[in-house]
C-alpha positions in Angstrom: 87.1 134.1 145.2 86.0 137.7 145.2 82.3 138.2 146.2 80.4 141.0 144.5 78.7 142.0 141.4 79.3 144.2 138.3 77.5 146.0 135.6 78.8 147.6 132.4 77.8 150.2 129.8 79.0 150.4 126.2 79.6 153.8 124.7 80.7 155.1 121.3 82.8 158.2 121.0 83.1 160.1 117.6 86.0 162.4 117.0 85.1 166.0 115.9 87.7 165.5 113.2 89.2 162.1 112.3 92.4 161.5 114.2 95.1 161.1 111.6 97.8 158.6 112.4 100.6 156.9 110.3 98.3 153.9 110.1 95.3 155.8 108.8 92.5 158.0 110.2 90.4 157.0 113.2 86.9 158.4 113.2 85.4 156.8 116.4 86.2 154.5 119.2 84.0 152.2 121.4 84.5 152.0 125.1 83.1 149.8 127.9 82.7 151.3 131.3 82.7 148.9 134.2 81.2 149.4 137.7 81.9 146.8 140.5 80.4 146.4 143.9 81.9 144.2 146.6 82.6 144.2 150.3 85.5 146.6 149.6 83.1 149.2 148.1 82.3 150.5 144.6 84.9 150.6 141.8 85.1 151.9 138.3 87.2 150.9 135.3 87.3 151.3 131.5 87.9 148.8 128.7 89.5 150.8 125.9 91.0 148.8 123.0 92.9 151.0 120.5 93.2 150.3 116.8 96.5 148.7 115.9 97.1 147.1 119.3 96.8 143.3 119.6 94.4 143.3 122.5 91.0 141.8 122.8 88.3 143.6 120.7 85.3 145.3 122.2 83.1 142.4 121.1 85.4 139.9 122.8 85.3 141.9 126.0 81.5 142.1 125.9 81.3 138.3 125.5 83.5 137.8 128.5 81.3 140.2 130.6 78.1 138.6 129.5 79.4 135.1 130.3 80.0 136.2 133.9 76.3 137.2 134.3 77.0 140.0 136.7 79.2 137.9 139.1 82.4 139.7 140.0 84.0 136.4 141.2 83.1 134.7 137.9 84.5 137.6 135.9 87.7 137.7 137.9 88.2 134.0 137.3 87.6 134.4 133.6 90.2 137.2 133.3 92.7 135.4 135.5 92.5 132.4 133.1 92.6 134.4 129.9 95.8 136.2 129.1 94.2 137.5 125.9 92.0 140.0 127.9 94.5 142.7 128.9 92.1 145.6 128.6 89.6 143.8 130.8 92.3 142.9 133.3 93.4 146.6 133.5 89.7 147.7 134.0 89.4 145.3 136.9 92.7 146.5 138.4 91.2 150.0 138.3 88.1 148.9 140.0 90.1 147.3 142.8 92.0 150.5 143.5 89.2 153.0 143.0 89.4 154.5 146.4 93.0 155.6 145.8 92.3 156.5 142.2 89.4 158.7 143.0 91.5 160.5 145.6 94.3 161.3 143.1 94.6 165.0 142.4 98.2 165.2 141.5 99.8 166.6 138.3 102.1 165.2 135.7 103.9 167.1 132.9 102.0 166.5 129.7 103.3 166.4 126.1 101.2 168.4 123.5 99.8 166.3 120.7 100.1 168.2 117.4 97.4 168.2 114.8 97.7 169.2 111.2 96.7 172.8 112.1 99.7 175.0 111.1 99.1 177.2 114.1 99.1 174.3 116.6 102.8 174.6 117.5 102.6 178.3 118.5 99.3 177.6 120.4 100.8 174.7 122.3 104.0 176.5 123.2 102.0 179.6 124.2 99.9 177.4 126.5 103.1 176.2 128.2 103.8 172.8 126.7 107.5 172.0 126.7 107.3 168.6 125.0 105.4 168.1 121.7 104.4 164.9 119.9 104.1 164.7 116.1 102.4 161.8 114.3 104.6 160.8 111.3 102.1 160.6 108.4 102.9 159.2 104.9 103.5 162.7 103.7 105.7 163.9 106.6 109.3 164.6 105.6 112.4 165.2 107.6 112.5 168.7 106.3 109.0 169.2 107.9 110.4 168.1 111.3 113.5 170.4 111.0 111.2 173.3 110.3 109.0 172.4 113.3 112.1 172.2 115.6 113.0 175.7 114.4 109.7 177.1 115.7 110.0 176.2 119.4 112.8 175.4 121.9 111.4 172.4 123.7 111.7 168.6 123.0 109.9 166.6 120.4 108.6 163.0 120.1 107.8 161.3 116.8 105.2 158.5 116.5 105.0 156.5 113.3 102.2 154.2 114.5 103.9 151.1 112.9 103.6 152.7 109.4 107.2 152.6 108.1 109.1 150.0 106.2 112.6 149.1 107.2 114.5 151.4 104.8 112.3 154.4 105.9 112.7 153.5 109.6 116.5 153.5 109.2 116.4 156.9 107.5 114.2 158.4 110.2 116.3 156.9 113.0 119.5 158.3 111.6 117.9 161.7 111.7 116.3 161.3 115.1 119.7 160.1 116.6 121.4 163.2 115.2 118.9 165.6 116.8 119.4 166.0 120.6 116.0 167.6 121.0 114.1 164.6 119.6 113.5 162.2 122.5 112.5 159.1 120.5 110.8 157.6 117.4 107.8 155.6 118.6 106.9 152.3 116.9 108.5 152.8 113.5 107.8 149.2 112.2 104.7 147.0 112.5 104.2 144.8 115.5 106.5 141.7 115.3 108.6 143.0 112.4 111.9 141.2 112.1 113.6 144.5 111.3 113.6 145.6 114.9 116.6 143.3 115.5 118.7 145.4 113.2 117.5 148.9 114.2 119.0 148.9 117.7 117.3 150.3 120.7 118.7 153.8 120.9 115.8 156.4 120.6 113.4 153.7 119.6 110.3 153.3 121.9 107.8 150.5 121.2 104.2 151.3 121.8 101.9 149.0 119.7 104.3 146.2 120.3 104.2 146.5 124.1 101.1 145.4 125.9 101.8 143.3 129.0 105.4 142.7 130.1 104.8 138.9 129.6 106.7 137.5 126.7 108.2 140.9 125.5 111.0 140.1 123.1 112.6 143.6 123.3 115.1 145.0 125.7 114.7 148.7 124.7 112.5 151.5 125.7 108.7 151.2 125.8 105.7 153.5 126.0 102.9 152.2 128.3 99.2 152.7 127.8 97.8 151.9 131.3 94.4 150.7 130.0 96.1 148.1 127.7 98.8 146.8 130.0 96.9 144.1 131.7 96.9 143.4 135.5 98.4 146.4 137.3 99.9 144.4 140.1 102.0 142.4 137.6 102.9 145.5 135.6 104.1 147.4 138.7 106.2 144.4 139.8 107.8 144.3 136.4 108.3 148.1 136.4 110.1 147.8 139.7 112.4 145.1 138.3 113.0 147.1 135.0 113.5 150.7 136.2 114.9 152.1 133.0 112.5 150.7 130.4 109.5 153.0 130.4 110.0 156.3 128.8 106.4 157.6 128.7 102.8 156.8 129.6 100.2 157.4 126.9 96.4 157.8 126.6 94.2 155.7 124.4 91.5 158.4 124.3 89.6 157.1 127.3 86.6 158.7 129.1 87.0 160.4 132.5 86.9 157.0 134.3 89.8 155.6 132.3 91.8 158.9 132.4 91.6 159.1 136.2 92.8 155.5 136.6 95.6 155.9 133.9 97.0 159.1 135.5 97.0 157.4 138.9 99.0 154.5 137.5 101.4 156.8 135.7 101.9 158.8 138.9 103.2 155.7 140.6 106.3 156.0 138.4 108.5 158.9 139.3 111.2 158.4 136.7 109.5 158.9 133.4 109.1 162.1 131.4 106.0 163.9 130.2 102.9 161.8 129.8 101.0 161.6 126.5 97.5 162.7 127.7 96.8 165.8 125.5 93.6 164.1 124.3 90.8 166.2 125.8 88.4 168.2 123.6 88.8 166.0 120.5 85.5 164.2 120.6 82.0 165.5 119.8 80.4 166.9 123.0 79.3 163.8 124.8 79.9 164.7 128.4 82.4 161.9 128.9 85.5 164.2 129.4 85.5 165.8 132.8 89.2 166.6 133.5 91.0 169.9 132.7 93.5 169.9 129.9 96.8 171.7 129.6 100.6 171.2 129.9 100.0 169.5 133.3 97.7 166.5 133.3 95.8 166.6 136.6 93.7 164.1 138.5 90.2 165.3 139.2 88.9 165.5 142.8 85.6 167.2 142.0 83.9 164.5 139.9 81.0 162.7 141.5 81.6 159.3 140.0 78.2 157.8 140.9 76.5 160.7 139.1 78.9 160.4 136.1 77.9 156.7 135.9 74.2 157.5 135.9 74.6 160.1 133.2 76.2 157.7 130.8 74.0 156.8 127.9 
């Protein structure tokens, strides 16, 4: 058993403008920040469920935390016995590795997340982004994407957020597979949709359908959200055994604690392309973002994490 104790804080973050996705707008998210203390030192982690992903809810995570009554060994035992708590398992993984995570100051190429601002493409490319990501909304057309490709010379990723039906998914994939500069179409169909069996795996990358590697019934590419992937030891072992499966790492709009841990995990993988962490500056000013944004996602070495914890409301 692991001796030690933990505490947690629950925070709500509201977007300055609702984040538009193929599955609908997201106006705010709730996050749980975790701080552990043990003989190995102090650690930090973040529980960050994201709408549309079949993880535990914030409320379920809070129930598990309260049931452990501040005992780190009790909490670790609860999580080890509960496969339905991947966000909490990832947060504990971050806490266990916090010395290495806090010391991470490396950089990773970052894809630029496009908004519905018509000037966004020129602004992103002027800033140095070479890969852009576009959310496929109900009103988005193939002609729109062709026009977008004509405005810059980098690569593009499309994300449908599980919003297409099978006929639309086939149409979009025919287009995506004909365009060399489009890397992949992310999560075209809902989680568990039988249509994936007939789509093929070329240029399809599952996101919402991929949480932990356990029980994954898909042999194609996946996008990994580090804070949703469950225990990081198990994930890294799977990643070593499946070296061609992961095509990107992606943010779930975490605070500075979760971002630092997620970037560290992504940096352990040297074979994937740009990470999807162009998420800074999108919330109301709440002091919970501390990293510097841009075409390179960079770990932060100048954050006093004990002070950041104390400043959390």
